[in-house]
Structures are given as structure tokens and as C-alpha cells.
C-alpha positions as CSV (number, residue, x, y, z in Angstrom):
1,X,-3.9,166.1,63.3
2,X,-2.3,163.1,64.9
3,X,1.3,162.6,64.1
4,X,2.0,159.8,61.7
5,X,4.9,157.8,63.1
6,X,5.1,155.2,60.4
7,X,8.6,154.8,59.0
8,X,10.4,155.9,62.1
9,X,12.8,153.5,63.8
10,X,13.2,152.4,67.3
11,X,16.5,153.7,68.6
12,X,19.1,150.9,68.9
13,X,19.8,151.7,72.5
14,X,16.1,151.4,73.3
15,X,15.8,148.0,71.6
16,X,18.9,146.7,73.4
17,X,17.5,147.8,76.7
18,X,14.4,145.8,76.0
19,X,16.3,142.8,74.7
20,X,18.5,142.6,77.8
21,X,15.5,142.8,80.3
22,X,14.9,139.0,80.6
23,X,18.6,138.3,80.8
24,X,19.0,140.7,83.7
25,X,15.8,139.5,85.5
26,X,16.2,135.8,85.1
27,X,20.0,135.9,85.5
28,X,19.5,138.0,88.6
29,X,17.1,135.7,90.4
30,X,19.1,132.7,89.4
31,X,22.3,134.1,90.9
32,X,20.5,135.4,94.0
33,X,18.9,132.1,94.6
34,X,22.2,130.3,94.4
35,X,23.6,132.8,97.0
36,X,20.8,132.2,99.4
37,X,21.0,129.1,101.5
38,X,18.0,126.8,101.7
39,X,16.0,128.9,99.2
40,X,12.9,127.2,97.7
41,X,12.1,128.9,94.3
42,X,8.7,127.2,94.2
43,X,7.3,128.5,97.4
44,X,9.4,131.7,97.9
45,X,9.0,134.8,95.9
46,X,11.5,137.0,94.0
47,X,11.0,139.6,96.8
48,X,12.4,137.2,99.3
49,X,15.7,137.3,97.5
50,X,15.9,141.1,97.9
51,X,14.5,141.2,101.5
52,X,16.5,142.8,104.3
53,X,17.3,139.4,105.8
54,X,18.4,137.8,102.5
55,X,22.0,136.8,101.9
56,X,23.6,138.7,99.1
57,X,20.4,140.8,98.7
58,X,22.3,143.2,96.5
59,X,22.1,140.8,93.6
60,X,18.3,140.8,93.4
61,X,18.1,144.4,94.3
62,X,20.4,145.4,91.4
63,X,18.5,143.0,89.1
64,X,15.2,144.7,89.9
65,X,16.6,148.1,89.3
66,X,18.1,147.1,86.0
67,X,15.0,145.2,84.9
68,X,12.9,148.3,85.6
69,X,15.4,150.4,83.6
70,X,15.1,148.0,80.7
71,X,11.4,148.4,80.6
72,X,11.7,152.2,80.8
73,X,14.4,152.3,78.1
74,X,12.2,150.4,75.7
75,X,9.2,152.5,76.5
76,X,11.2,155.7,75.9
77,X,11.9,154.6,72.4
78,X,8.5,153.1,71.7
79,X,6.8,156.5,72.4
80,X,8.5,157.7,69.2
81,X,6.9,155.1,67.0
82,X,3.7,153.9,68.8
83,X,0.6,155.6,70.2
84,X,1.5,156.6,73.7
85,X,-0.9,154.5,75.8
86,X,1.0,151.2,75.6
87,X,4.5,152.6,76.1
88,X,3.4,154.8,79.0
89,X,2.0,151.7,80.8
90,X,5.2,149.9,80.1
91,X,7.2,152.8,81.6
92,X,5.0,152.9,84.7
93,X,5.5,149.1,85.0
94,X,9.3,149.7,84.7
95,X,9.3,152.4,87.3
96,X,7.3,150.3,89.7
97,X,9.6,147.3,89.1
98,X,12.6,149.4,90.1
99,X,10.7,150.9,93.0
100,X,10.2,147.4,94.5
101,X,13.9,147.3,95.2
102,X,13.6,150.4,97.4
103,X,10.9,149.0,99.6
104,X,12.2,145.5,100.4
105,X,10.4,143.1,102.7
106,X,12.0,142.5,106.1
107,X,12.0,138.8,105.9
108,X,13.0,136.0,103.5
109,X,11.3,133.2,105.3
110,X,8.9,132.3,102.5
111,X,6.0,133.6,100.6
112,X,3.4,133.1,103.4
113,X,5.6,134.6,106.1
114,X,6.7,137.6,104.0
115,X,3.2,138.1,102.7
116,X,1.8,138.3,106.2
117,X,4.5,140.6,107.4
118,X,2.9,143.5,109.2
119,X,3.7,147.2,108.8
120,X,3.8,150.0,106.3
121,X,6.8,148.5,104.4
122,X,5.0,145.4,103.4
123,X,1.9,147.3,102.4
124,X,3.9,149.7,100.2
125,X,5.9,146.8,98.8
126,X,2.8,144.8,97.8
127,X,1.2,147.9,96.3
128,X,4.2,148.8,94.2
129,X,4.7,145.2,93.0
130,X,1.0,145.0,92.1
131,X,1.3,148.1,90.0
132,X,4.3,146.6,88.2
133,X,2.6,143.3,87.5
134,X,-0.6,144.9,86.3
135,X,1.0,147.5,84.0
136,X,3.4,145.0,82.5
137,X,0.5,142.6,81.8
138,X,-1.9,145.0,80.2
139,X,0.4,147.2,78.1
140,X,0.4,144.8,75.1
141,X,-3.4,144.9,75.0
142,X,-3.4,148.7,75.2
143,X,-0.9,148.8,72.4
144,X,-3.0,146.4,70.3
145,X,-6.1,148.5,70.9
146,X,-4.4,151.7,69.7
147,X,-3.2,149.9,66.6
148,X,-6.4,148.1,65.9
149,X,-7.2,150.1,62.7
150,X,-3.9,149.1,61.1
151,X,-4.3,145.3,61.7
152,X,-0.5,144.8,61.4
153,X,1.3,141.7,62.6
154,X,2.6,143.4,65.6
155,X,-0.8,144.5,66.7
156,X,-2.1,140.9,66.5
157,X,1.0,139.5,68.3
158,X,0.6,142.2,71.0
159,X,-3.0,141.2,71.6
160,X,-2.1,137.6,71.9
161,X,0.8,138.4,74.3
162,X,-1.5,140.6,76.4
163,X,-4.2,137.9,76.7
164,X,-1.5,135.4,77.8
165,X,0.0,137.8,80.3
166,X,-3.3,138.7,81.8
167,X,-4.1,135.0,82.2
168,X,-0.8,134.5,84.0
169,X,-1.5,137.5,86.2
170,X,-4.9,136.0,87.2
171,X,-3.2,132.7,88.0
172,X,-0.6,134.5,90.1
173,X,-3.2,136.5,91.9
174,X,-5.2,133.4,92.7
175,X,-2.0,131.8,94.1
176,X,-1.3,134.8,96.3
177,X,-4.8,134.8,97.7
178,X,-5.0,131.1,98.0
179,X,-3.0,128.5,99.8
180,X,-0.8,127.5,96.9
181,X,2.7,126.3,97.9
182,X,4.1,127.1,94.4
183,X,3.6,130.9,94.5
184,X,7.2,131.4,93.6
185,X,6.8,129.4,90.4
186,X,3.7,131.4,89.4
187,X,5.5,134.6,90.0
188,X,8.6,133.7,88.0
189,X,6.5,132.5,85.1
190,X,4.6,135.8,85.0
191,X,7.6,138.0,85.5
192,X,9.7,136.0,83.0
193,X,6.9,136.2,80.4
194,X,6.5,139.9,80.9
195,X,10.3,140.4,80.4
196,X,10.3,138.2,77.3
197,X,7.6,140.2,75.6
198,X,9.6,143.4,76.3
199,X,12.6,141.6,74.6
200,X,10.5,140.4,71.7
201,X,9.2,143.9,71.1
202,X,12.8,145.2,71.1
203,X,13.8,142.6,68.5
204,X,10.7,143.3,66.4
205,X,11.3,147.0,66.0
206,X,15.0,146.8,65.8
207,X,14.6,144.8,62.6
208,X,11.7,146.6,61.1
209,X,10.8,150.2,60.1
210,X,7.7,151.7,61.6
211,X,5.1,150.6,64.0
212,X,2.6,149.1,61.6
213,X,4.6,147.1,59.1
214,X,3.2,143.6,58.5
């Protein structure tokens, strides 16, 4: 028989980890951009701020690791109160986000230059980042699907959030594969929205008992 997790609470530390995720991410890229001379946040990616040639790259590197830890921390708590599919995808996205910091690009000369960078490092970096963006976009939809029979407010909100995030992911993918000069803006909107949903989930379950309360 499937375990009934209704009435269980999200641990406070898990909720706090989720709530702090957008603060760490957005604060990190803001500080890193200020430390990088002649950085264009519209055309250059977050990865450029953590590249081997970036000034004060430790700021964005630390931010990515802490952001990943925030996603993982929330997922660890959510596994106690939600069906596992969504939280596991969130955890995978968190691990991949942190892993991006350990396979930095070599250049910070802009989205096009870094994206065209040859070598295994760039391939691995792109693959890990893709896993992070994908998992962090679809985990709300997976969660909504596993809660569909309960029709609670969180399930509905999660579905809406997932649809929005997948739409942003498609827009970002189109920018990456196209000639858009504002790839950095697309990426920040997507990553910021993903982190904000993590925070919103932390707030939701910090203030309510159980996964399926209306």
C-alpha cells in the first residue's frame, strides 16, 4: 500500500533552503556581473561569469553551488511529503546546477564565443547545464501529475508553474540555437523563474500541513 504522507510537514531547514535559492542565484549573478568589467548581461550568459577567464569567478561559482544545494535541500524535504517523481527531478536539477560550477567554460567573451568553444569541457558543460534547465522546468509538471487525483491548490499551481517554465525553456533553447543577441536575458529569466518556484514551494509547505491541503 502506498504511504499516505498527508499531514506531514516539510522540515523548516528544507523550506529555508528553497526560499533562499533565488536570493543566492540572483544575488550571485548580480555581484559577479558588477565585478566583471565590460560585461553585457543581455548577450552574455551566467556561465561566462564563472568561466576560467572571468574576473572574480569565485562569486558565480559559489552562487551556482549554493543554488544547487538549495534545490537539493528542498527536494530532500519534499520527498517526505510528496510522491517522489517531482522531488527527484528537482534534486537532479540541483545536482546538475552545482555540477556546472565544476566544468566551467574557458572563456567569458560572450555567449556566441563561449558557446562555440571547442573541446570536451564545453561539451560536458553544455550537457550538464541542459540537464539542470530541463529537470528544473519539468519537475512542477511531474509533481502536478502525481497529485492529479487530489486536485489541491498546490497541484494546480504546480501545473501552471510547469507550463510557464517549459515555455521559458523553449524560448531559451530557441535563443541558443538561433542568432539572438539577448541570450543572456532569456537565460536569466528562465533560471530566475525556476529558482522562484523553488522558493514559492518552500513558502507553501512551510505554512501548511501536508501535500494536498487546498
